[in-house]
C-alpha positions as CSV (number, residue, x, y, z in Angstrom):
1,M,21.0,-4.3,9.2
2,S,20.2,-7.9,9.1
3,Y,17.3,-9.9,10.5
4,K,16.8,-13.6,11.3
5,I,14.0,-15.4,9.6
6,S,13.6,-17.5,12.7
7,D,12.7,-14.4,14.7
8,L,10.0,-13.5,12.2
9,V,8.6,-17.0,12.2
10,T,8.1,-16.8,15.9
11,I,6.6,-13.3,15.9
12,L,4.2,-13.9,13.0
13,N,3.4,-17.5,13.9
14,C,4.2,-18.8,10.4
15,R,5.6,-22.0,9.1
16,I,8.3,-22.3,6.5
17,K,8.3,-24.0,3.1
18,G,11.7,-24.2,1.4
19,D,15.3,-24.1,2.3
20,A,15.7,-21.5,5.1
21,S,19.2,-22.5,6.1
22,A,20.5,-19.0,5.0
23,G,17.7,-17.4,7.0
24,I,19.0,-13.8,7.1
25,V,17.2,-10.9,5.4
26,S,18.4,-7.3,5.0
27,G,14.9,-5.7,5.2
28,L,11.3,-5.6,4.0
29,A,10.4,-4.3,0.5
30,P,7.5,-4.1,-1.9
31,F,6.8,-7.1,-4.1
32,F,8.3,-5.8,-7.4
33,Q,11.0,-3.6,-5.7
34,A,12.6,-6.2,-3.4
35,Q,16.1,-7.4,-3.9
36,E,17.2,-11.0,-3.5
37,D,18.1,-10.8,0.2
38,M,14.9,-9.1,1.2
39,L,11.5,-10.2,2.5
40,T,8.3,-9.3,0.8
41,F,4.7,-10.5,1.0
42,A,2.0,-11.6,-1.4
43,S,-1.6,-11.3,0.0
44,E,-3.4,-10.5,-3.3
45,E,-4.2,-12.8,-6.3
46,K,-2.1,-10.7,-8.7
47,F,1.0,-11.3,-6.6
48,L,0.2,-15.0,-5.8
49,K,0.0,-15.7,-9.6
50,N,3.3,-14.0,-10.2
51,L,5.6,-15.3,-7.3
52,N,8.5,-15.5,-9.7
53,G,8.0,-11.8,-10.5
54,T,9.8,-10.7,-7.3
55,M,13.6,-11.0,-6.8
56,A,13.0,-11.6,-3.1
57,K,13.9,-15.0,-1.8
58,F,11.6,-14.8,1.2
59,I,7.9,-14.3,0.7
60,I,5.0,-14.2,3.2
61,V,2.0,-15.9,1.7
62,P,-1.4,-17.2,2.9
63,D,-2.1,-20.9,3.3
64,V,-2.8,-21.7,-0.4
65,P,-1.3,-24.1,-2.9
66,L,2.1,-22.9,-3.9
67,P,4.4,-23.7,-6.9
68,E,7.5,-25.7,-6.3
69,N,10.5,-23.3,-6.5
70,N,13.8,-24.1,-5.0
71,S,14.9,-20.5,-5.1
72,K,12.1,-19.2,-2.8
73,V,11.4,-19.6,0.9
74,Y,7.7,-19.2,1.8
75,L,6.6,-18.0,5.2
76,I,3.1,-19.5,5.3
77,S,0.5,-17.8,7.5
78,N,-2.9,-19.2,8.5
79,D,-4.1,-15.6,8.6
80,N,-4.3,-13.1,5.8
81,P,-0.8,-11.7,5.4
82,R,-2.2,-8.2,5.4
83,N,-3.4,-8.8,9.0
84,L,0.2,-9.4,9.9
85,M,1.3,-6.0,8.8
86,P,1.2,-4.2,12.2
87,K,3.5,-6.8,13.7
88,L,5.7,-7.1,10.6
89,L,6.3,-3.3,10.2
90,A,6.8,-2.8,13.9
91,F,9.6,-5.4,13.7
92,F,11.4,-3.7,10.9
93,K,10.8,-0.1,12.1
94,R,14.1,1.7,12.9
95,K,14.6,2.8,16.5
96,I,14.8,6.6,16.9
97,K,17.4,8.2,19.1
98,P,16.3,10.4,22.1
99,F,16.2,14.2,21.7
100,E,19.2,15.8,23.5
101,K,20.1,19.1,22.0
102,I,18.7,21.7,19.6
103,I,21.4,20.7,17.2
104,E,22.5,17.1,17.9
105,N,26.2,16.4,18.1
106,S,26.1,13.8,15.3
107,A,24.6,16.2,12.8
108,K,26.9,17.2,9.9
109,V,26.2,20.9,9.1
110,S,28.2,22.7,6.4
111,S,30.0,25.8,7.6
112,S,28.3,27.8,4.9
113,A,24.8,26.8,6.0
114,N,22.6,29.5,7.6
115,I,20.5,28.0,10.4
116,A,18.1,30.4,12.2
117,P,17.5,30.1,16.0
118,N,14.8,27.7,17.3
119,S,15.2,25.1,14.6
120,Y,15.8,21.5,15.6
121,I,18.5,19.5,13.8
122,G,18.3,15.8,14.6
123,H,20.8,13.0,15.0
124,D,22.9,12.1,11.9
125,V,21.4,14.8,9.8
126,T,23.5,16.1,6.9
127,I,23.0,19.6,5.7
128,G,24.9,20.7,2.5
129,E,26.6,23.9,1.5
130,N,24.7,27.2,1.4
131,V,21.5,25.7,2.8
132,V,19.2,28.2,4.5
133,I,16.9,27.1,7.3
134,Y,14.4,29.5,8.7
135,P,13.1,29.6,12.4
136,N,10.9,26.9,13.8
137,V,11.9,24.2,11.4
138,T,12.1,20.6,12.6
139,I,14.6,18.3,10.8
140,C,14.4,14.8,12.3
141,E,17.0,12.0,12.5
142,G,18.9,10.9,9.5
143,V,17.6,13.6,7.1
144,D,19.9,14.6,4.2
145,I,19.5,18.1,2.7
146,G,21.4,18.9,-0.5
147,D,23.4,22.1,-1.4
148,N,21.6,25.4,-1.9
149,S,18.2,24.3,-0.6
150,I,15.9,26.7,1.3
151,I,13.7,25.4,4.1
152,Y,11.2,28.1,5.3
153,S,9.6,28.5,8.7
154,N,7.4,25.8,10.3
155,V,8.5,23.0,7.9
156,T,8.8,19.5,9.3
157,I,11.0,16.9,7.7
158,R,10.6,13.5,9.3
159,E,13.1,10.8,9.9
160,F,15.4,9.5,7.1
161,C,14.0,11.7,4.3
162,K,16.3,13.0,1.6
163,I,16.0,16.5,0.0
164,G,18.0,17.2,-3.1
165,K,20.0,20.2,-4.2
166,N,18.4,23.6,-5.0
167,C,15.0,22.6,-3.5
168,I,12.6,25.1,-1.9
169,L,10.2,24.0,0.9
170,Q,7.6,26.7,1.5
171,P,6.3,27.5,5.1
172,G,4.4,24.8,6.9
173,C,4.9,21.9,4.5
174,V,5.4,18.4,6.0
175,V,7.7,15.9,4.3
176,G,7.6,12.3,5.6
177,G,4.5,12.2,7.8
178,D,3.0,8.8,8.3
179,G,0.9,7.5,5.4
180,F,-2.7,6.7,6.1
181,G,-2.2,3.1,6.8
182,F,-4.7,1.0,8.8
183,V,-6.0,-2.5,8.6
184,K,-9.1,-3.9,10.3
185,I,-8.2,-6.6,12.9
186,N,-11.1,-8.0,14.9
187,E,-13.1,-5.1,13.4
188,I,-10.8,-2.5,14.9
189,N,-8.9,0.0,12.8
190,T,-5.2,-0.9,13.6
191,K,-2.3,1.3,12.7
192,I,0.4,0.0,10.3
193,D,3.8,1.6,11.0
194,Q,5.1,3.5,8.0
195,I,8.8,2.4,7.7
196,G,9.6,3.9,4.2
197,S,10.9,7.3,3.5
198,V,10.5,10.3,1.1
199,I,13.1,11.1,-1.6
200,I,12.9,14.5,-3.2
201,E,15.3,15.0,-6.1
202,D,17.0,18.2,-7.2
203,N,15.3,21.5,-8.1
204,V,11.9,20.6,-6.6
205,E,9.7,23.1,-5.0
206,I,7.1,22.2,-2.4
207,G,4.3,24.7,-1.6
208,A,3.0,25.9,1.7
209,N,1.1,23.4,3.9
210,T,1.6,20.6,1.4
211,T,2.0,17.1,2.8
212,I,4.1,14.3,1.3
213,D,3.6,11.0,3.2
214,R,6.4,8.6,3.7
215,G,6.2,5.1,2.1
216,T,4.6,2.3,4.0
217,I,7.4,0.0,2.6
218,G,9.7,1.6,0.1
219,N,9.7,5.3,-0.7
220,T,7.6,8.1,-1.9
221,I,9.5,9.8,-4.7
222,I,9.3,13.3,-6.2
223,K,11.6,13.5,-9.2
224,K,13.7,16.4,-10.3
225,H,12.3,19.8,-11.5
226,T,8.8,19.1,-10.3
227,K,6.9,22.0,-8.8
228,I,4.1,21.4,-6.3
229,D,1.7,24.1,-5.2
230,N,0.2,24.9,-1.8
231,L,-2.3,22.5,0.0
232,V,-1.5,19.4,-2.0
233,Q,-1.7,15.9,-0.5
234,I,0.7,13.2,-1.9
235,A,0.1,9.9,-0.3
236,H,2.4,7.0,0.6
237,N,4.5,5.3,-2.1
238,D,3.5,7.7,-4.8
239,I,6.0,8.4,-7.5
240,I,5.8,11.8,-9.2
241,G,7.8,12.1,-12.4
242,E,10.2,14.8,-13.6
243,N,9.2,18.3,-14.5
244,C,5.6,17.9,-13.3
245,L,3.2,20.7,-12.2
246,I,0.9,19.8,-9.3
247,V,-1.5,22.7,-8.6
248,S,-3.2,23.7,-5.4
249,Q,-5.6,21.3,-3.5
250,V,-4.7,18.2,-5.6
251,G,-5.0,15.0,-3.8
252,I,-3.2,11.9,-4.9
253,S,-4.0,8.5,-3.3
254,G,-1.4,5.9,-2.4
255,S,0.8,3.9,-4.7
256,T,0.1,6.0,-7.8
257,E,2.7,6.8,-10.4
258,V,2.6,10.1,-12.3
259,G,4.7,10.3,-15.5
260,N,7.1,13.1,-16.6
261,N,5.9,16.5,-17.8
262,T,2.4,15.9,-16.5
263,T,0.2,18.7,-15.1
264,L,-2.6,18.1,-12.5
265,A,-4.7,21.3,-12.3
266,G,-6.3,22.6,-9.1
267,Q,-8.5,20.3,-7.0
268,T,-7.9,17.2,-9.2
269,G,-8.5,14.0,-7.3
270,V,-6.5,10.9,-8.2
271,A,-7.4,7.3,-7.1
272,G,-4.7,5.0,-5.7
273,H,-2.8,2.2,-7.4
274,I,-3.0,3.7,-10.9
275,K,-0.6,5.1,-13.5
276,I,-0.8,8.4,-15.2
277,G,1.4,8.7,-18.3
278,N,3.9,11.2,-19.6
279,N,2.8,14.6,-21.1
280,V,-0.7,14.4,-19.6
281,I,-2.8,17.4,-18.6
282,I,-5.8,16.9,-16.2
283,G,-8.0,20.0,-16.0
284,A,-9.2,21.6,-12.8
285,R,-11.5,19.4,-10.6
286,G,-10.8,16.4,-12.7
287,G,-11.4,12.9,-11.2
288,V,-8.8,10.3,-12.2
289,S,-10.1,6.8,-11.4
290,G,-8.0,4.7,-13.8
291,N,-4.8,4.5,-15.8
292,I,-4.2,7.4,-18.3
293,P,-1.9,6.8,-21.3
294,D,0.7,9.3,-22.5
295,N,-0.1,12.6,-24.3
296,Q,-3.7,13.1,-23.1
297,V,-5.5,16.4,-22.3
298,L,-8.6,15.4,-20.2
299,T,-11.1,17.2,-18.0
300,G,-14.2,16.5,-15.9
301,Y,-15.5,13.5,-14.1
302,P,-15.7,11.0,-15.6
303,L,-12.7,12.2,-17.6
304,V,-13.2,13.1,-21.2
305,P,-11.1,14.9,-23.8
306,V,-11.2,18.6,-23.2
307,R,-13.1,19.5,-26.4
308,E,-15.8,17.0,-25.6
309,D,-16.0,18.4,-22.1
310,I,-16.5,21.9,-23.5
311,K,-19.5,20.6,-25.6
312,I,-21.0,18.8,-22.5
313,R,-20.8,22.0,-20.5
314,A,-22.3,24.0,-23.3
315,A,-25.2,21.5,-23.6
316,L,-25.8,21.7,-19.8
317,K,-26.7,25.4,-20.2
318,K,-29.5,24.3,-22.5
319,L,-31.1,21.8,-20.1
320,P,-33.7,24.2,-18.6
321,E,-35.1,25.0,-22.0
322,L,-34.9,21.4,-23.0
323,L,-36.9,20.3,-20.0
324,K,-39.6,22.9,-20.8
325,S,-39.8,21.6,-24.4
326,V,-40.1,18.0,-23.1
327,K,-42.9,19.0,-20.7
328,R,-44.8,20.8,-23.6
329,L,-44.5,17.7,-25.8
330,E,-45.7,15.5,-23.0
331,K,-48.7,17.7,-22.5
332,N,-49.5,17.8,-26.2
333,I,-49.3,14.0,-26.4
334,K,-51.7,13.6,-23.5
């Protein structure tokens, strides 16, 4: 699809700086992922200092001094660009076709697929060879499911998500639910539409009642051979690397990247907008609040190397006796 910059200027009440004669964009994209014909936005200092770091020709910016750049067109807002997000994402959100049949006519289902009764297959869905879909599954518009994948009962796959080959989605998991996106406008929590998608590559398994949120802009990505346990939360725009193990009750906040061959043990909590390297192991109940380089084995909160954590835990058992000793010393001093 294509969109007119002039329509956006009217909707967002912006003014233009630069040559907007070719004022057509193909869509909205994150700052560092945008292609030349796309629109992006720069509301934070790290982006404003690096306006040449995006390929996008069209950039929404606040009313601040801007560098001269003949290749960029700035849409200048008197408001914080983040406050424009509800209008902006609503403008780019794809329209959904109405529900008409239990298996919509436009769906392309392989003759070798096995689809149980009472499962909804939406408009323009593509289902590959030997796919098995159990009862009470909801597959929304535009979803693509690769060959030999198994979708168990009560799974929901939201609009335009892609599931690779040989994947297994255990009962009750949700792929492509809205990310937790809100912005305060006039002190009211206002929803931001989530217009990205979820891409699950080949040979991935998703556990029961696990949730993988769609991207706000761009995609949430689970790379090949990764295995995710039950009751895991993966937030919008996360990228989980190849061959990872994500164990039960892990929660990963938005826009975090996890490297290849990394293990997050049970109940680990991961903050947003950080990067965890390759070949990392985070022990159970670990708290990840900053970037982690490659080849680390860490536990606890704050995170420490596993051997140091063992020493800390051993020392904690001695605290009661240590307190008694301190009290005796204090009494003797008095």
